[in-house]
Structures are given as structure tokens and as C-alpha cells.
C-alpha positions in Angstrom: 21.2 6.4 -6.1 20.1 10.0 -5.9 17.1 10.9 -7.9 15.9 14.6 -8.1 12.6 15.7 -9.4 10.3 18.6 -9.1 6.7 19.6 -9.7 4.6 22.8 -9.6 1.1 23.3 -8.3 -1.0 26.4 -8.7 -1.2 27.0 -4.8 0.7 29.4 -2.7 3.6 27.9 -0.7 2.1 28.3 2.7 -0.9 26.2 1.6 1.3 23.6 0.1 3.5 23.4 3.0 0.5 23.1 5.5 -0.6 20.1 3.4 2.6 18.3 4.5 1.5 18.5 8.0 -1.1 15.8 7.2 1.2 12.7 6.8 -1.7 10.3 6.1 -3.0 12.6 3.6 0.5 13.0 1.9 0.8 9.2 1.9 -2.6 8.8 0.4 -1.4 10.9 -2.6 1.4 8.5 -3.5 0.3 5.7 -5.6 1.0 2.3 -4.0 1.6 3.7 -0.5 -0.5 2.9 2.5 0.1 4.1 6.0 -1.1 1.3 8.4 -0.1 2.8 11.9 1.0 6.0 13.5 3.5 5.0 16.1 3.8 8.6 17.5 6.9 10.8 17.5 6.7 11.4 13.8 7.2 7.6 13.1 4.7 5.6 10.8 4.4 2.0 9.7 3.2 1.4 6.2 3.4 -0.5 2.9 4.5 0.4 -0.5 3.7 -1.6 -3.4 5.5 -1.0 -6.9 5.6 -2.8 -10.2 9.2 -2.8 -11.7 8.7 -4.4 -15.1 7.3 -7.8 -14.5 8.1 -7.9 -10.9 5.6 -6.6 -8.3 7.4 -5.8 -5.0 5.5 -5.1 -1.7 7.6 -3.3 1.0 6.6 -3.3 4.7 8.5 -0.9 6.8 8.7 2.4 8.9 9.0 6.0 7.8 10.4 8.6 10.2 10.1 12.3 9.8 13.8 13.3 10.7 13.5 17.2 10.0 10.6 19.6 9.6 11.8 23.3 9.0 8.7 25.6 8.8 10.7 28.7 8.1 12.5 27.0 5.0 9.4 24.9 4.2 11.7 21.7 4.2 10.9 18.2 5.4 13.3 15.2 5.6 11.8 11.6 5.7 13.8 8.4 6.2 11.9 5.3 5.2 13.1 1.6 5.2 11.4 -1.7 4.5 11.6 -5.2 3.3 9.9 -7.0 0.6 7.2 -9.2 2.2 8.4 -12.3 0.0 12.0 -11.8 1.1 13.1 -10.5 -2.4 15.0 -7.5 -1.3 15.1 -4.3 0.9 14.7 -0.6 0.3 15.8 2.4 2.1 15.4 6.1 1.3 16.0 9.6 2.5 13.5 11.9 1.0 14.1 15.6 1.1 11.2 18.0 -0.2 11.3 21.9 -0.3 8.5 24.1 -1.2 9.5 27.1 -3.2 7.4 30.1 -4.4 7.1 30.5 -8.1 5.1 33.0 -10.3 2.3 30.5 -10.7 2.1 29.0 -7.2 4.6 26.7 -5.7 7.3 24.1 -6.9 8.0 21.1 -4.7 11.7 20.0 -5.3 12.2 16.4 -4.1 15.6 14.6 -3.7 15.6 10.9 -2.9 18.6 8.9 -2.0 17.5 5.5 -2.7 19.3 2.2 -1.7 17.9 -1.1 -3.2 18.9 -4.6 -2.8 17.5 -7.9 -4.1 15.2 -8.0 -7.0 14.5 -4.3 -7.2 18.4 -3.7 -7.6 18.6 -5.5 -10.7 16.9 -2.8 -12.7 19.0 0.0 -14.1 19.0 3.6 -12.9 17.0 4.6 -16.0 14.0 2.4 -15.2 13.9 3.4 -11.5 14.2 7.1 -12.5 11.3 6.7 -15.0 9.1 5.0 -12.5 9.8 7.6 -9.9 9.1 10.4 -12.4 5.7 8.7 -13.1 4.9 8.4 -9.4 5.8 12.0 -8.8 3.6 13.2 -11.5 0.6 11.1 -10.1 1.5 12.4 -6.5 1.5 16.0 -7.8 -2.0 15.6 -9.3 -3.4 13.8 -6.4 -2.0 16.4 -4.0 -3.7 19.2 -6.0 -6.8 17.3 -6.2 -6.9 16.7 -2.4 -6.2 20.3 -1.5 -9.0 21.5 -3.9 -11.4 18.9 -2.5 -10.7 19.8 1.1 -11.1 23.6 0.4 -14.5 22.7 -1.0 -15.4 21.3 2.4 -14.8 17.7 1.9 -13.5 15.7 4.8 -10.2 13.9 4.2 -12.0 10.5 4.4 -14.2 11.7 1.4 -11.1 12.5 -0.7 -10.0 9.6 -3.0 -6.6 9.9 -4.7 -6.4 8.6 -8.2 -3.7 6.1 -8.8 -2.7 4.2 -12.0 -2.3 0.5 -11.6 1.2 -1.0 -11.6 0.9 -2.1 -15.3 -0.1 1.4 -16.4 2.9 3.0 -14.4 5.2 0.4 -15.9 3.9 1.3 -19.5 4.4 4.9 -18.8 7.8 4.5 -17.6 8.6 2.3 -20.7 7.3 5.1 -23.0 9.8 7.6 -21.3 12.6 5.2 -21.7 11.8 4.6 -25.4 11.5 8.4 -25.9 15.0 8.8 -24.2 16.7 6.2 -26.4 14.9 7.5 -29.6 16.3 11.1 -28.8 19.9 9.7 -28.5 19.5 7.7 -31.6 18.1 10.5 -33.7 20.1 13.3 -32.4 23.1 12.9 -34.8 20.7 13.2 -37.6 19.1 16.6 -36.5 20.1 19.5 -38.6 22.5 22.0 -36.9 20.5 25.2 -36.0 23.3 26.9 -34.4 
């Protein structure tokens, strides 16, 4: 399943791109992600914990930086892992591009996600909604981390905010209900054409 999203930050593209050189810092900004080991050669071990409705999944696996193009400000990361309780597997290829905007930078993210087991039972809408919530939190955390480091704080002093799994699930549910309400009420909107 291909999920595309983007977010803007009020920082110049070069600064945002330099941020992507600090993989532990990037991982610290993603709610539920934790790097546990740097294996060298742009390969990392880690865990990702996510709540999908009533199910909490904890994936352990590896992430590999497959491509880093400094001129184009583009990075490609392949990740794969298995749920620690044997309830499924996930693999994902993530491509991120940093693009200049009038107000700073836009980070365009394309995620090609493959799920099996318990996580695969959720529909595309729910997975897209959870991903949207996570990307918003990531963008906020990234901006806060860049600002804190500019103020002289060390990366160890910078804490990324992260909503709990229940809060993320509620926010994703609100997005889904909004989408359903729009579809339901769309035929009743006056034609303004």
C-alpha cells in the first residue's frame, strides 16, 4: 500500500536536509520508534510500537539507508520487522524529499507499506489516518529538535513529544469520522458553481 504525505517546516532546505544526517535524531522524532543498535554501513536495529484500534503491535527489525542523494535532498530507507508476539510482519520502503517553499521547506514522504497478520486486518483508511497523525507529530518533533539544538542543547537534552497510542488512535478515528461525514453530507451541500 502506497501512502503519500507531506509537511512543511519554517526552516531552509539545507538545514532540514542536514537534520536527516542524524539518524538517531530522526528516529527520536517518530512516535513509537526507538533505535537500539547502529550496525554500521547505514544499517540500524530498532523497535516500533504502534496502536491500531484495540491492538498494540511491537515490531523489532532493521532499517537500512538504501540511498542518500545530497544534491536532490532525497533519502530512501528500507525497513522490515516482525511483531514480538508473532502476530504479523511489516516491511516498508520510505522515500523522503526536501523541497524549498516560500516559507521554508516541505518534506514529501512516500511510504510503500506491506503488512501481514493482525495489522493487515485494518483497512487502508485507518492505516492512512494513523500514518497522517504520526507524520504530523514527527514534523512537530523535528521542528522542536532543530530549534533546541540551535539554542545550544545537546541531542541528549532534547526530548521529543509523543502522543500515547490511545491518543493517536483517537485522533485517527476523528479523521475517519470527519471523512465519513463529508461523504455523507456532500450531496446535501448547495451547488455554488
